[in-house]
LUMMARKOL-725656 format. One record per residue (C-alpha): residue number from 1; x, z, y. Coordinates in pm, 1 decimal. Layout:
<gubas>
{guba NUM,{X,Z,Y}} ...
</gubas>
This chain:
<gubas>
{guba 1,{1.0,-1.2,-17.0}} {guba 2,{276.8,71.9,233.2}} {guba 3,{614.2,-83.3,289.5}} {guba 4,{839.0,211.4,386.4}} {guba 5,{1189.0,147.9,493.0}} {guba 6,{1244.2,515.9,557.8}} {guba 7,{1572.8,680.3,437.9}} {guba 8,{1451.6,952.5,235.7}} {guba 9,{1796.1,1074.7,173.7}} {guba 10,{1823.6,1208.4,518.9}} {guba 11,{1530.7,1467.3,465.1}} {guba 12,{1664.9,1801.9,387.3}} {guba 13,{1500.4,2020.7,155.0}} {guba 14,{1384.7,2335.2,275.1}} {guba 15,{1416.4,2568.3,4.6}} {guba 16,{1665.1,2502.6,-296.7}} {guba 17,{1543.1,2776.5,-510.5}} {guba 18,{1379.8,2791.3,-840.6}} {guba 19,{1047.0,2967.6,-852.5}} {guba 20,{921.3,3227.9,-1089.3}} {guba 21,{1138.7,3241.4,-1400.8}} {guba 22,{1349.2,2963.5,-1258.1}} {guba 23,{1467.9,3216.9,-981.4}} {guba 24,{1839.8,3272.2,-1020.0}} {guba 25,{2053.1,3463.5,-772.4}} {guba 26,{1782.0,3435.6,-529.7}} {guba 27,{1928.9,3675.2,-258.8}} {guba 28,{2232.8,3452.4,-226.5}} {guba 29,{2058.5,3128.9,-226.5}} {guba 30,{1807.4,3264.9,38.0}} {guba 31,{2081.0,3394.1,278.5}} {guba 32,{2285.8,3067.5,263.0}} {guba 33,{2339.7,2966.6,618.3}} {guba 34,{2374.5,2596.5,528.0}} {guba 35,{2010.1,2587.4,412.6}} {guba 36,{1747.2,2547.5,684.8}} {guba 37,{1470.9,2793.0,665.9}} {guba 38,{1252.0,2610.9,893.5}} {guba 39,{1193.3,2231.2,937.1}} {guba 40,{975.7,1970.6,1138.9}} {guba 41,{652.0,1960.8,922.9}} {guba 42,{647.4,1592.7,953.1}} {guba 43,{990.6,1575.4,753.0}} {guba 44,{868.4,1842.7,521.5}} {guba 45,{538.5,1618.6,456.9}} {guba 46,{744.3,1328.8,389.5}} {guba 47,{972.0,1509.5,143.1}} {guba 48,{679.8,1662.6,-58.8}} {guba 49,{509.2,1319.3,-92.1}} {guba 50,{830.5,1160.6,-179.2}} {guba 51,{911.5,1408.0,-457.1}} {guba 52,{553.8,1423.3,-587.3}} {guba 53,{465.4,1073.7,-552.9}} {guba 54,{783.9,926.1,-671.6}} {guba 55,{796.4,1116.6,-980.9}} {guba 56,{1175.9,1083.5,-1020.7}} {guba 57,{1215.2,1421.5,-1220.4}} {guba 58,{897.9,1358.4,-1393.3}} {guba 59,{975.1,1019.2,-1497.6}} {guba 60,{1152.1,1107.5,-1842.4}} {guba 61,{867.1,1338.4,-1970.4}} {guba 62,{632.6,1019.6,-1886.4}} {guba 63,{854.9,757.6,-2038.3}} {guba 64,{999.5,921.6,-2329.8}} {guba 65,{709.2,1143.0,-2431.3}} {guba 66,{359.5,1109.5,-2301.5}} {guba 67,{365.3,713.6,-2301.3}} {guba 68,{450.3,733.1,-2668.9}} {guba 69,{215.3,1023.0,-2766.4}} {guba 70,{-92.6,808.1,-2632.3}} {guba 71,{60.1,483.6,-2793.7}} {guba 72,{139.0,273.1,-2484.7}} {guba 73,{507.3,242.7,-2612.9}} {guba 74,{704.7,320.9,-2924.9}} {guba 75,{1054.1,391.0,-2987.1}} {guba 76,{1251.9,243.9,-3287.0}} {guba 77,{1261.4,514.0,-3542.3}} {guba 78,{1032.6,726.6,-3349.3}} {guba 79,{1086.2,1003.9,-3101.7}} {guba 80,{700.9,987.1,-3142.8}} {guba 81,{752.7,994.4,-3524.4}} {guba 82,{468.9,1178.7,-3678.3}} {guba 83,{498.5,1501.7,-3680.2}} {guba 84,{834.9,1509.9,-3503.4}} {guba 85,{692.8,1570.4,-3160.2}} {guba 86,{964.1,1843.6,-3137.9}} {guba 87,{1182.8,1600.2,-2986.5}} {guba 88,{1059.8,1712.8,-2653.4}} {guba 89,{1352.8,1943.9,-2579.2}} {guba 90,{1386.6,2227.8,-2336.3}} {guba 91,{1617.7,2044.8,-2096.8}} {guba 92,{1350.1,1783.2,-2026.5}} {guba 93,{1083.2,2063.7,-2007.1}} {guba 94,{1306.7,2279.8,-1756.2}} {guba 95,{1380.1,1983.9,-1527.5}} {guba 96,{997.3,1889.8,-1515.7}} {guba 97,{896.3,2264.9,-1439.2}} {guba 98,{1153.2,2323.3,-1185.7}} {guba 99,{1113.3,2008.4,-1001.1}} {guba 100,{757.1,2048.7,-954.7}} {guba 101,{743.7,2395.3,-862.2}} {guba 102,{1070.6,2412.7,-653.2}} {guba 103,{1095.4,2090.2,-506.0}} {guba 104,{719.7,2004.1,-446.8}} {guba 105,{502.6,2297.5,-467.2}} {guba 106,{731.2,2546.7,-290.3}} {guba 107,{779.7,2319.8,-1.4}} {guba 108,{415.1,2233.3,6.4}} {guba 109,{333.6,2586.1,42.6}} {guba 110,{574.1,2636.4,325.1}} {guba 111,{414.7,2330.0,514.7}} {guba 112,{105.1,2508.0,473.3}} {guba 113,{239.8,2845.2,616.3}} {guba 114,{376.1,2667.2,931.3}} {guba 115,{45.9,2472.8,992.3}} {guba 116,{-221.4,2726.9,905.6}} {guba 117,{-228.8,2919.5,1230.4}} {guba 118,{-200.3,2638.7,1483.3}} {guba 119,{-549.3,2503.9,1549.4}} {guba 120,{-381.4,2166.3,1658.3}} {guba 121,{-231.2,2151.0,1293.7}} {guba 122,{-570.4,2174.0,1129.6}} {guba 123,{-535.5,1808.2,982.5}} {guba 124,{-178.4,1881.9,869.9}} {guba 125,{-267.9,2198.5,698.1}} {guba 126,{-576.6,2034.8,524.2}} {guba 127,{-374.6,1746.0,369.7}} {guba 128,{-111.1,1987.6,255.5}} {guba 129,{-363.9,2181.4,54.8}} {guba 130,{-504.9,1836.5,-91.5}} {guba 131,{-147.3,1765.7,-217.5}} {guba 132,{-107.8,2114.9,-359.0}} {guba 133,{-402.2,2058.5,-578.0}} {guba 134,{-282.1,1694.0,-674.3}} {guba 135,{42.6,1854.4,-789.6}} {guba 136,{-120.3,2156.2,-943.0}} {guba 137,{-323.9,1953.7,-1151.8}} {guba 138,{-22.7,1792.6,-1333.6}} {guba 139,{107.3,2131.8,-1385.3}} {guba 140,{-196.9,2296.6,-1538.8}} {guba 141,{-302.6,1985.6,-1750.5}} {guba 142,{43.8,1992.1,-1922.1}} {guba 143,{81.1,2357.8,-1992.0}} {guba 144,{-261.3,2488.4,-1957.2}} {guba 145,{-207.0,2868.8,-1814.2}} {guba 146,{67.1,2854.0,-1539.6}} {guba 147,{176.3,3064.0,-1239.6}} {guba 148,{-80.2,2966.6,-980.4}} {guba 149,{-207.6,3218.9,-744.0}} {guba 150,{109.0,3416.5,-705.3}} {guba 151,{330.4,3115.2,-787.0}} {guba 152,{455.6,3020.7,-431.6}} {guba 153,{514.9,3372.3,-289.4}} {guba 154,{891.9,3398.5,-357.1}} {guba 155,{944.1,3388.2,8.6}} {guba 156,{815.5,3627.2,266.7}} {guba 157,{716.6,3996.1,266.4}} {guba 158,{560.9,3982.6,-73.4}} {guba 159,{865.0,3828.2,-246.5}} {guba 160,{680.1,3774.6,-591.7}} {guba 161,{976.1,3649.4,-806.3}} {guba 162,{778.8,3709.4,-1137.6}} {guba 163,{443.0,3543.5,-1085.0}} {guba 164,{136.5,3617.3,-1308.4}} {guba 165,{-4.9,3335.0,-1496.4}} {guba 166,{-365.5,3231.1,-1415.1}} {guba 167,{-591.2,3092.9,-1679.4}} {guba 168,{-681.0,2736.5,-1655.8}} {guba 169,{-1054.9,2775.4,-1592.1}} {guba 170,{-982.4,2996.4,-1278.7}} {guba 171,{-715.1,2731.1,-1166.7}} {guba 172,{-986.2,2466.0,-1202.9}} {guba 173,{-1224.7,2662.4,-1007.5}} {guba 174,{-975.2,2725.4,-729.0}} {guba 175,{-851.7,2380.3,-719.6}} {guba 176,{-1214.0,2270.1,-653.5}} {guba 177,{-1265.2,2536.6,-369.1}} {guba 178,{-938.4,2415.0,-213.0}} {guba 179,{-1044.3,2058.9,-201.4}} {guba 180,{-1371.8,2129.0,-62.5}} {guba 181,{-1249.7,2353.8,217.8}} {guba 182,{-972.5,2121.8,309.6}} {guba 183,{-1216.0,1834.2,339.3}} {guba 184,{-1451.9,2060.8,547.2}} {guba 185,{-1174.2,2177.8,781.7}} {guba 186,{-1051.9,1833.1,890.7}} {guba 187,{-1126.7,1741.4,1258.9}} {guba 188,{-1099.9,1390.4,1363.5}} {guba 189,{-1028.0,1533.9,1751.8}} {guba 190,{-686.9,1695.5,1603.9}} {guba 191,{-386.5,1507.8,1574.8}} {guba 192,{-222.3,1417.6,1252.3}} {guba 193,{146.5,1349.0,1100.4}} {guba 194,{332.4,1068.3,1242.1}} {guba 195,{271.7,716.0,1075.1}} {guba 196,{633.6,731.4,942.4}} {guba 197,{577.5,1070.2,786.9}} {guba 198,{256.3,966.5,580.9}} {guba 199,{438.0,750.7,329.4}} {guba 200,{104.7,714.2,117.9}} {guba 201,{-131.5,558.0,385.8}} {guba 202,{-99.3,323.4,676.7}} {guba 203,{-320.7,281.6,984.3}} {guba 204,{-425.1,491.2,1298.8}} {guba 205,{-466.0,867.4,1267.2}} {guba 206,{-830.1,835.1,1212.3}} {guba 207,{-791.5,558.0,933.7}} {guba 208,{-521.0,789.3,734.9}} {guba 209,{-716.0,1091.6,776.1}} {guba 210,{-1019.5,928.8,624.3}} {guba 211,{-809.0,788.1,339.2}} {guba 212,{-696.9,1153.8,256.2}} {guba 213,{-1077.2,1262.7,253.6}} {guba 214,{-1142.5,980.8,15.8}} {guba 215,{-833.6,1084.9,-182.7}} {guba 216,{-964.9,1454.2,-183.1}} {guba 217,{-1292.0,1368.3,-300.2}} {guba 218,{-1190.1,1131.3,-561.0}} {guba 219,{-956.3,1380.5,-709.8}} {guba 220,{-1225.7,1621.5,-679.3}} {guba 221,{-1447.7,1406.4,-906.1}} {guba 222,{-1191.3,1371.7,-1171.3}} {guba 223,{-1122.7,1755.7,-1174.2}} {guba 224,{-1499.1,1824.7,-1194.6}} {guba 225,{-1562.2,1568.4,-1468.1}} {guba 226,{-1266.3,1708.7,-1672.8}} {guba 227,{-1380.2,2072.4,-1641.6}} {guba 228,{-1760.6,1977.8,-1711.2}} {guba 229,{-1869.9,2094.6,-1358.5}} {guba 230,{-2192.1,1895.5,-1355.2}} {guba 231,{-2306.1,2050.3,-1014.0}} {guba 232,{-1985.3,1946.9,-821.7}} {guba 233,{-2004.0,1587.0,-1002.7}} {guba 234,{-2355.4,1528.0,-875.4}} {guba 235,{-2310.8,1659.5,-513.1}} {guba 236,{-2003.6,1403.0,-488.3}} {guba 237,{-2187.1,1126.3,-657.7}} {guba 238,{-2472.3,1171.0,-397.0}} {guba 239,{-2239.5,1150.9,-112.3}} {guba 240,{-2014.4,879.2,-246.8}} {guba 241,{-1733.7,896.2,-25.6}} {guba 242,{-1457.5,787.0,-260.9}} {guba 243,{-1165.3,546.1,-270.6}} {guba 244,{-1380.2,231.4,-221.9}} {guba 245,{-1141.5,-50.9,-308.7}} {guba 246,{-798.9,-145.6,-454.5}} {guba 247,{-677.3,-134.7,-79.2}} {guba 248,{-757.2,232.0,-68.0}} {guba 249,{-568.4,308.0,-405.2}} {guba 250,{-314.2,593.2,-363.2}} {guba 251,{6.8,457.1,-420.3}} {guba 252,{360.9,555.0,-352.4}} {guba 253,{585.5,282.1,-241.8}} {guba 254,{942.6,284.1,-378.9}} {guba 255,{1237.9,157.8,-155.4}} {guba 256,{1558.0,-40.7,-269.0}} {guba 257,{1807.6,236.8,-247.8}} {guba 258,{2007.6,385.7,-539.2}} {guba 259,{1825.1,728.6,-492.6}} {guba 260,{1500.3,622.0,-410.0}} {guba 261,{1396.5,311.0,-629.5}} {guba 262,{1157.1,270.4,-911.1}} {guba 263,{1263.8,473.6,-1196.0}} {guba 264,{1137.1,217.0,-1458.3}} {guba 265,{1379.8,-31.3,-1272.6}} {guba 266,{1661.4,212.8,-1314.7}} {guba 267,{1609.5,253.8,-1673.7}} {guba 268,{1541.8,-111.7,-1724.5}} {guba 269,{1870.8,-185.7,-1545.7}} {guba 270,{2095.5,109.1,-1688.5}} {guba 271,{1936.2,228.5,-2011.8}} {guba 272,{1697.8,-40.1,-2144.1}} {guba 273,{1706.0,108.9,-2498.2}} {guba 274,{1579.3,430.9,-2375.8}} {guba 275,{1236.5,248.6,-2257.8}} {guba 276,{1110.6,174.3,-2601.1}} {guba 277,{869.4,-113.0,-2668.4}} {guba 278,{532.2,-199.4,-2608.4}} {guba 279,{354.3,-36.1,-2907.2}} {guba 280,{163.1,-224.4,-3188.7}} {guba 281,{-153.6,-21.9,-3128.0}} {guba 282,{-150.2,-120.0,-2758.7}} {guba 283,{-98.1,-497.7,-2856.2}} {guba 284,{-362.6,-480.2,-3120.3}} {guba 285,{-596.5,-321.4,-2895.4}} {guba 286,{-558.4,-592.4,-2624.1}} {guba 287,{-585.4,-864.5,-2892.6}} {guba 288,{-918.7,-730.8,-3001.1}} {guba 289,{-1041.6,-787.2,-2659.2}} {guba 290,{-868.8,-1116.5,-2603.4}} {guba 291,{-745.5,-925.6,-2291.0}} {guba 292,{-555.6,-1143.6,-2035.6}} {guba 293,{-344.7,-837.1,-1952.6}} {guba 294,{-137.9,-870.3,-2257.9}} {guba 295,{107.9,-1098.7,-2107.2}} {guba 296,{138.3,-883.2,-1816.7}} {guba 297,{186.2,-558.7,-2013.5}} {guba 298,{427.0,-717.3,-2256.9}} {guba 299,{715.8,-961.8,-2283.4}} {guba 300,{762.6,-1220.0,-2561.5}} {guba 301,{980.4,-1120.0,-2822.6}} {guba 302,{1385.9,-1228.8,-2785.0}} {guba 303,{1346.6,-1411.1,-3107.2}} {guba 304,{1031.2,-1619.5,-3019.7}} {guba 305,{952.3,-1683.3,-2650.1}} {guba 306,{585.6,-1772.3,-2744.9}} {guba 307,{509.1,-1440.5,-2947.2}} {guba 308,{423.8,-1080.6,-2844.5}} {guba 309,{468.2,-823.1,-3118.4}} {guba 310,{456.3,-465.9,-3083.3}} {guba 311,{663.6,-197.5,-3231.2}} {guba 312,{487.9,10.3,-3483.5}} {guba 313,{372.1,363.8,-3413.7}} {guba 314,{471.8,680.9,-3576.5}} {guba 315,{685.8,525.1,-3834.7}} {guba 316,{953.9,725.0,-4008.9}} {guba 317,{1294.0,577.2,-4067.7}} {guba 318,{1220.7,561.8,-4453.3}} {guba 319,{871.9,363.9,-4379.3}} {guba 320,{1080.9,108.3,-4160.9}} {guba 321,{1362.7,78.8,-4392.8}} {guba 322,{1145.8,-1.8,-4704.1}} {guba 323,{1107.3,-354.5,-4545.3}} {guba 324,{727.4,-337.8,-4477.3}} {guba 325,{822.3,-478.4,-4131.6}} {guba 326,{1117.5,-651.7,-4207.5}} {guba 327,{1459.9,-655.4,-4036.6}} {guba 328,{1569.9,-635.3,-3666.6}} {guba 329,{1253.5,-494.7,-3520.2}} {guba 330,{1434.0,-441.6,-3167.4}} {guba 331,{1445.3,-806.9,-3131.8}} {guba 332,{1145.5,-902.7,-3312.8}} {guba 333,{916.2,-677.5,-3095.0}} {guba 334,{829.6,-699.4,-2741.4}} {guba 335,{940.9,-504.5,-2451.9}} {guba 336,{708.9,-372.7,-2135.6}} {guba 337,{623.8,-632.5,-1910.6}} {guba 338,{861.2,-716.2,-1618.9}} {guba 339,{619.8,-658.5,-1384.0}} {guba 340,{675.9,-288.0,-1430.9}} {guba 341,{1065.5,-308.8,-1478.9}} {guba 342,{1208.4,-552.3,-1257.0}} {guba 343,{1123.3,-461.9,-897.7}} {guba 344,{1310.5,-174.9,-755.3}} {guba 345,{1058.9,-126.5,-470.9}} {guba 346,{742.4,-171.8,-662.9}} {guba 347,{481.7,89.6,-621.5}} {guba 348,{365.1,406.7,-818.2}} {guba 349,{-19.0,421.7,-868.0}} {guba 350,{-118.2,789.9,-804.8}} {guba 351,{-504.1,753.3,-802.4}} {guba 352,{-638.2,409.5,-832.3}} {guba 353,{-983.1,278.3,-742.1}} {guba 354,{-997.5,145.9,-1103.3}} {guba 355,{-961.4,493.7,-1241.1}} {guba 356,{-1217.5,621.7,-985.6}} {guba 357,{-1476.4,374.6,-1125.0}} {guba 358,{-1437.4,482.3,-1455.1}} {guba 359,{-1498.6,848.3,-1362.1}} {guba 360,{-1813.8,740.3,-1198.1}} {guba 361,{-1911.9,554.1,-1514.9}} {guba 362,{-1884.9,869.0,-1700.0}} {guba 363,{-2076.1,1053.9,-1456.4}} {guba 364,{-2355.6,808.4,-1464.9}} {guba 365,{-2345.5,811.0,-1858.7}} {guba 366,{-2399.8,1190.3,-1843.7}} {guba 367,{-2677.9,1143.8,-1588.5}} {guba 368,{-2478.1,1337.1,-1362.2}} {guba 369,{-2548.0,1094.0,-1053.3}} {guba 370,{-2486.3,749.3,-953.3}} {guba 371,{-2630.1,417.9,-1086.6}} {guba 372,{-2577.9,267.3,-1429.1}} {guba 373,{-2261.6,316.5,-1631.6}} {guba 374,{-2241.7,-54.1,-1695.4}} {guba 375,{-2225.2,-117.2,-1326.2}} {guba 376,{-1924.2,118.9,-1262.8}} {guba 377,{-1742.8,24.1,-1621.1}} {guba 378,{-1758.2,-345.6,-1498.8}} {guba 379,{-1607.0,-255.5,-1159.0}} {guba 380,{-1330.3,-52.6,-1310.1}} {guba 381,{-1219.9,-341.7,-1526.6}} {guba 382,{-1252.5,-604.7,-1245.7}} {guba 383,{-1056.5,-382.4,-1002.0}} {guba 384,{-760.6,-329.1,-1247.0}} {guba 385,{-765.5,-700.8,-1316.0}} {guba 386,{-793.0,-786.7,-954.3}} {guba 387,{-485.6,-568.2,-917.0}} {guba 388,{-275.5,-754.5,-1150.7}} {guba 389,{-400.3,-1109.3,-970.3}} {guba 390,{-597.4,-1206.0,-1275.4}} {guba 391,{-828.1,-1499.8,-1190.9}} {guba 392,{-1207.8,-1405.2,-1132.4}} {guba 393,{-1347.9,-1683.9,-1385.3}} {guba 394,{-1120.4,-1496.8,-1643.1}} {guba 395,{-1246.6,-1164.0,-1546.4}} {guba 396,{-1610.1,-1257.8,-1561.3}} {guba 397,{-1540.3,-1411.3,-1915.3}} {guba 398,{-1388.8,-1094.2,-2023.9}} {guba 399,{-1678.5,-890.8,-1919.9}} {guba 400,{-1928.4,-1070.2,-2125.4}} {guba 401,{-1712.9,-1110.0,-2414.1}} {guba 402,{-1546.8,-874.5,-2646.7}} {guba 403,{-1532.2,-599.0,-2377.3}} {guba 404,{-1899.2,-625.9,-2291.0}} {guba 405,{-2065.3,-285.9,-2227.8}} {guba 406,{-2320.4,-199.5,-2485.2}} {guba 407,{-2593.7,-38.8,-2322.9}} {guba 408,{-2777.1,-19.3,-2657.2}} {guba 409,{-2521.1,185.5,-2836.8}} {guba 410,{-2537.3,566.9,-2849.3}} {guba 411,{-2382.5,774.7,-2586.1}} {guba 412,{-2049.8,855.9,-2759.5}} {guba 413,{-2009.1,501.2,-2821.7}} {guba 414,{-2058.7,436.1,-2466.2}} {guba 415,{-1836.8,698.9,-2386.4}} {guba 416,{-1571.1,552.6,-2626.2}} {guba 417,{-1603.4,212.9,-2454.1}} {guba 418,{-1551.6,366.7,-2115.2}} {guba 419,{-1249.2,584.3,-2200.9}} {guba 420,{-1083.6,302.8,-2408.4}} {guba 421,{-1105.4,43.7,-2104.5}} {guba 422,{-971.6,344.9,-1882.9}} {guba 423,{-680.0,386.9,-2120.7}} {guba 424,{-608.8,2.1,-2095.8}} {guba 425,{-603.5,46.2,-1713.2}} {guba 426,{-408.3,326.8,-1707.4}} {guba 427,{-107.2,163.6,-1880.2}} {guba 428,{206.9,353.4,-1845.2}} {guba 429,{41.7,639.8,-1654.8}} {guba 430,{90.7,901.1,-1948.5}} {guba 431,{7.8,1184.7,-1760.1}} {guba 432,{-360.2,1067.3,-1705.1}} {guba 433,{-397.8,890.2,-2036.8}} {guba 434,{-266.5,1203.9,-2222.9}} {guba 435,{-520.4,1419.5,-2045.2}} {guba 436,{-801.2,1188.7,-2125.5}} {guba 437,{-705.5,1156.0,-2505.2}} {guba 438,{-695.2,1523.2,-2540.0}} {guba 439,{-1036.0,1572.6,-2356.5}} {guba 440,{-1236.4,1275.7,-2520.2}} {guba 441,{-1036.4,1176.0,-2848.3}} {guba 442,{-1037.5,836.4,-2720.2}} {guba 443,{-933.3,571.2,-2794.0}} {guba 444,{-901.6,644.5,-3155.8}} {guba 445,{-528.0,602.8,-3233.5}} {guba 446,{-420.8,443.3,-3547.7}} {guba 447,{-82.5,369.5,-3747.1}} {guba 448,{-5.9,164.5,-4050.7}} {guba 449,{-32.3,311.8,-4375.9}} {guba 450,{298.8,203.9,-4558.2}} {guba 451,{363.4,184.0,-4919.8}} {guba 452,{728.7,273.1,-4927.6}} {guba 453,{784.5,211.1,-5313.3}} {guba 454,{657.5,-151.3,-5272.8}} {guba 455,{744.7,-197.6,-4918.6}} {guba 456,{403.0,-314.3,-4823.7}} {guba 457,{117.9,-231.2,-4578.4}} {guba 458,{-202.7,-102.1,-4674.7}} {guba 459,{-377.6,-139.2,-4337.9}} {guba 460,{-427.2,72.9,-4043.4}} {guba 461,{-541.0,422.1,-4061.3}} {guba 462,{-673.6,677.7,-3804.1}} {guba 463,{-447.8,946.3,-3664.3}} {guba 464,{-577.8,1287.6,-3696.5}} {guba 465,{-616.1,1398.8,-3336.3}} {guba 466,{-515.3,1752.9,-3444.2}} {guba 467,{-166.6,1634.4,-3538.4}} {guba 468,{-110.5,1484.9,-3186.9}} {guba 469,{28.5,1739.0,-2912.5}} {guba 470,{-224.8,1925.5,-2697.1}} {guba 471,{26.2,2055.6,-2425.3}} {guba 472,{406.7,2092.8,-2397.3}} {guba 473,{597.7,2412.0,-2438.8}} {guba 474,{677.6,2652.6,-2142.6}} {guba 475,{1055.4,2635.5,-2043.1}} {guba 476,{1262.2,2872.1,-2241.0}} {guba 477,{1352.8,3053.5,-1914.9}} {guba 478,{1017.4,3201.5,-1887.6}} {guba 479,{1092.3,3402.5,-2168.0}} {guba 480,{1400.9,3521.2,-2016.0}} {guba 481,{1311.0,3588.7,-1668.8}} {guba 482,{921.4,3635.5,-1672.0}} {guba 483,{845.2,3749.0,-2011.1}} {guba 484,{582.8,4009.7,-1941.0}} {guba 485,{367.4,3751.4,-1774.2}} {guba 486,{464.6,3458.5,-2014.0}} {guba 487,{342.3,3694.0,-2313.1}} {guba 488,{18.7,3785.7,-2126.7}} {guba 489,{-38.0,3411.8,-2106.3}} {guba 490,{-6.5,3331.1,-2468.6}} {guba 491,{-184.2,3618.8,-2569.3}} {guba 492,{-483.6,3478.1,-2382.2}} {guba 493,{-426.1,3116.5,-2445.1}} {guba 494,{-260.6,3093.2,-2788.1}} {guba 495,{79.8,3025.0,-2911.2}} {guba 496,{346.6,2858.1,-2705.0}} {guba 497,{342.8,2539.8,-2922.2}} {guba 498,{252.6,2195.4,-2891.5}} {guba 499,{-93.7,2230.0,-3078.2}} {guba 500,{-250.2,2501.8,-2898.1}} {guba 501,{-553.1,2357.8,-2691.3}} {guba 502,{-556.8,2412.7,-2308.2}} {guba 503,{-896.4,2518.2,-2175.9}} {guba 504,{-1069.8,2198.3,-2089.4}} {guba 505,{-958.3,2051.8,-2424.6}} {guba 506,{-1191.8,2322.1,-2585.0}} {guba 507,{-1498.8,2210.8,-2428.8}} {guba 508,{-1748.9,1992.9,-2580.9}} {guba 509,{-1682.6,1650.0,-2411.9}} {guba 510,{-1897.7,1471.0,-2641.2}} {guba 511,{-2227.4,1307.3,-2533.6}} 
</gubas>
């Protein structure tokens, strides 16, 4: 949405500390005269949008784990081998936890602190609250119970260095409240951040503030649907002040400098083997719909420039070695489409118009507001295909072909249609696809049934959802430095393993 030439590297990080159990030698760090304790709100705003929107420290979790867990991609010999999800190591988890809490949330809280008392800064304070919710949603959706209400009080008079964990139901309730209050507080007569500081949206102050309101309402709809809050969903659907087109999607624009470019490009350039290939399941799903996005999502194989073949999902080394799939899978399977990999200054979609349409489709299906689910379903597909510049005639053929909405199907089958198309549209956004899979069980993941002794394939079999991760581990530092609150959390939520369901995944999300 926005072509930013701002040198992010010039922006100073306000607090180079680690929150909660990440806190080490806090006193010395806090007193370091080389670290500023106050900064210009506009610089701070740019910094938190850059670190959160760019997802630099989150990229490895998304690319190497979440995308493989939801079968967007697959790695030769696994890393997503069933049941060896244990490859998700503590170093990756620690980087993710510390980055979100320290770089983004702690600085977001500081921005809130320096803007909340000044009436002229009411709009700055409001959008900081919106961004806080956006980031906390990622945190709680990955871990479940997390430090929340006390999480950002390491600085100031309270000095809470061992924050309690809030349960996810309470976090969701408060996030919805935060979004409601933030939107209500916005005052169009008050100033906003400078245009250069807001690296998500273009335009006049009024235009950008309105886009932040639509972002907040769209995010609120997602949270309300995910938590089964019919009242909030109905209120929002009646007002319908959401993202209203691809031009209003919330996107982060990378820039072509070494520290600030698209992480997909970096890996494609420097470590292509780490990316994995497009998965066999994804290719099969797209082919089942005769989906024109297949040639965008995947590249032809090295051996055959006219063929797209996916890497088999969840295959052990023994299964692959038995020759059921033949030799040289790396060169005989397809990598991720170059559209996602070859541009260092591409954009990262944070919340798209297409995703919003699928949320509205589900709300309508549940009779929580809006018109017909079919209308929103079609618009969600159309928006995603238009984003990829697919011809309108092809889109219209798709909508009446294999992907045609079946309004005569039962409600669960209609929900499966909606979520499956949403999964396709969210391609490579492992954070959201992983959440939706855990919440709904769709799409129904499948793998090959391999006869190792004969080296043959017996067809596709469904993957038991109970064998797919439900969350990620807490960082090990929490056991060392915040053990009492960590133990209280697992006593309430369940064991700290990959298969303990977080709160909203325990709700009945069927129809």
